[in-house]
C-alpha positions in Angstrom: -40.6 -26.2 14.2 -41.4 -22.6 14.3 -40.4 -20.4 11.3 -37.8 -18.7 13.5 -36.2 -22.0 14.5 -36.1 -23.2 10.9 -33.9 -20.1 10.0 -31.3 -21.0 12.6 -28.0 -22.5 11.2 -25.6 -24.2 13.6 -22.0 -23.6 12.5 -18.5 -23.0 13.8 -17.9 -19.6 15.3 -15.6 -17.1 13.7 -14.2 -13.9 15.1 -17.0 -11.8 13.6 -19.4 -13.8 15.9 -17.7 -12.6 19.1 -19.9 -9.5 19.7 -23.0 -11.8 19.6 -21.3 -14.3 21.9 -20.3 -11.5 24.2 -23.9 -10.2 24.4 -25.3 -13.5 25.4 -22.4 -14.3 27.8 -22.8 -11.0 29.6 -26.6 -11.3 29.7 -26.2 -14.7 31.4 -23.6 -13.3 33.8 -25.8 -10.4 34.8 -29.1 -12.3 35.2 -28.4 -15.8 36.3 -26.2 -18.2 38.2 -25.4 -20.2 35.1 -21.9 -18.6 35.1 -20.2 -18.1 38.5 -18.7 -14.7 37.8 -20.0 -11.4 39.0 -18.8 -8.9 36.4 -19.3 -8.7 32.6 -16.3 -9.5 30.4 -14.9 -7.4 27.6 -14.9 -8.0 23.9 -11.1 -8.6 24.1 -11.7 -11.3 26.7 -14.1 -13.2 24.5 -11.9 -12.8 21.4 -8.9 -14.2 23.3 -11.1 -17.1 24.5 -12.3 -17.9 21.0 -8.7 -17.8 19.7 -7.5 -20.1 22.5 -10.4 -22.5 21.8 -9.4 -22.6 18.1 -5.7 -23.0 18.9 -6.5 -26.0 21.2 -8.7 -27.5 18.6 -11.9 -27.2 20.6 -15.1 -26.1 18.8 -17.2 -23.2 19.5 -20.5 -23.5 17.7 -23.1 -20.7 17.2 -26.7 -20.7 16.3 -26.9 -18.1 13.5 -30.3 -16.5 12.9 -29.4 -15.9 9.2 -28.4 -12.3 9.4 -25.3 -13.1 11.4 -27.2 -12.4 14.6 -26.2 -15.1 17.2 -29.0 -16.8 19.1 -26.8 -19.0 21.2 -23.4 -20.7 21.4 -21.9 -24.0 22.7 -18.3 -25.0 23.3 -16.1 -27.8 24.5 -13.1 -27.5 26.8 -10.7 -29.5 28.8 -12.0 -31.0 32.0 -9.9 -30.7 35.2 -7.1 -28.8 33.5 -6.3 -31.3 30.8 -4.5 -33.7 33.1 -3.5 -36.7 31.0 -5.8 -39.1 32.7 -8.8 -37.0 31.7 -7.8 -36.6 28.0 -11.0 -38.5 26.9 -13.3 -36.2 28.9 -14.5 -32.7 28.0 -16.7 -30.2 29.6 -19.3 -28.4 27.6 -21.0 -25.1 28.0 -24.2 -23.9 26.2 -26.0 -20.5 26.4 -28.9 -19.2 24.5 -30.0 -15.5 24.4 -33.0 -14.7 26.6 -35.2 -13.9 23.6 -34.5 -17.2 21.9 -34.9 -19.7 24.8 -37.5 -22.5 24.6 -37.1 -22.7 20.8 -34.9 -25.8 20.7 -31.8 -23.9 19.9 -29.9 -25.2 23.0 -30.8 -28.8 22.0 -29.6 -28.3 18.5 -26.3 -26.8 19.7 -25.6 -29.6 22.2 -26.6 -32.3 19.7 -24.3 -30.8 17.1 -21.3 -30.7 19.5 -21.7 -34.4 20.3 -20.3 -35.1 16.8 -17.3 -32.8 17.5 -16.6 -34.6 20.8 -16.6 -37.9 19.0 -14.3 -36.6 16.2 -11.9 -35.4 18.9 -11.9 -39.0 20.3 -13.7 -38.0 23.5 -15.6 -40.6 25.6 -17.4 -38.5 28.2 -19.0 -35.0 28.2 -19.5 -33.2 31.6 -21.9 -30.3 32.3 -21.5 -28.2 35.4 -24.9 -26.8 36.3 -26.1 -24.6 39.1 -28.4 -26.8 41.2 -31.2 -24.2 41.3 -31.3 -24.2 37.5 -34.2 -26.7 37.1 -34.6 -25.9 33.4 -31.0 -26.7 32.6 -31.0 -29.9 34.7 -34.1 -31.1 32.9 -32.7 -30.1 29.5 -29.5 -32.1 30.1 -31.5 -35.0 31.3 -33.6 -35.1 28.1 -30.2 -35.2 26.2 -29.1 -38.3 28.0 -27.0 -36.6 30.7 -27.2 -38.1 34.2 -26.4 -36.5 37.6 -23.1 -37.8 39.0 -22.3 -35.3 41.7 -23.8 -32.6 43.8 -21.4 -30.1 45.5 -22.9 -28.1 48.3 -22.2 -24.3 48.7 -19.1 -24.3 46.3 -20.1 -21.1 44.6 -21.2 -17.6 45.7 -23.1 -15.1 43.7 -25.9 -12.6 44.3 -25.3 -12.7 48.0 -25.9 -16.4 48.5 -24.1 -19.8 48.4 -24.6 -21.9 45.3 -24.7 -25.7 44.8 -23.2 -27.1 41.7 -24.3 -30.3 40.0 -22.2 -32.3 37.6 -24.0 -34.2 34.9 -22.3 -36.5 32.4 -23.1 -38.3 29.2 -21.0 -41.0 27.6 -20.8 -39.9 23.9 -19.4 -43.1 22.4 -20.2 -46.7 22.7 -16.6 -47.8 23.6 -16.7 -50.4 26.4 -13.0 -51.0 26.3 -10.2 -48.9 27.8 -7.8 -46.9 25.7 -4.9 -48.8 24.1 -1.5 -48.9 25.7 -0.3 -46.0 23.5 -2.9 -43.8 25.1 -5.2 -43.7 22.0 -8.8 -44.7 22.1 -9.5 -48.1 20.7 -10.6 -48.2 17.0 -14.3 -47.6 16.5 -16.0 -50.6 15.0 -17.0 -50.2 11.4 -20.8 -50.5 10.9 
């Protein structure tokens, strides 16, 4: 590990982290197809997003460089609008600042969020990745995600049509279906 990576702490985000999250989010919006929106968002937008995440019990994790400067962030959210049949599935999002990519920060964030998904009783994590983002597709593959769908020309940004790939990873070892009461089966004690 590099000295800079060793200084990184992965922790839950707080409202004071929003400016750092906003900086990274808007950098990604402006420079890539990782987020399918055209215009930067406001501080108020990201504050409302964080509060809603916290209200719903979904984590937002940050990679703190020690001085409170945020190197990256990762979050979980409902998949497909929280329809009851999808209650054991979540979508994740992970973004790392341009100056911190390639240092293992994204890996540490996603690996940390696996534990949160398990604690929330989730069974599957989904990642929606722009098909031209080879680095992200390979990154997710190394973390055990597998491609399950490729949607052609479903997005549009920077004057071109974009393909979207869904990748998934089963985050628990449950082979059974949820119980009749809608709760996941008890995890075996090891």
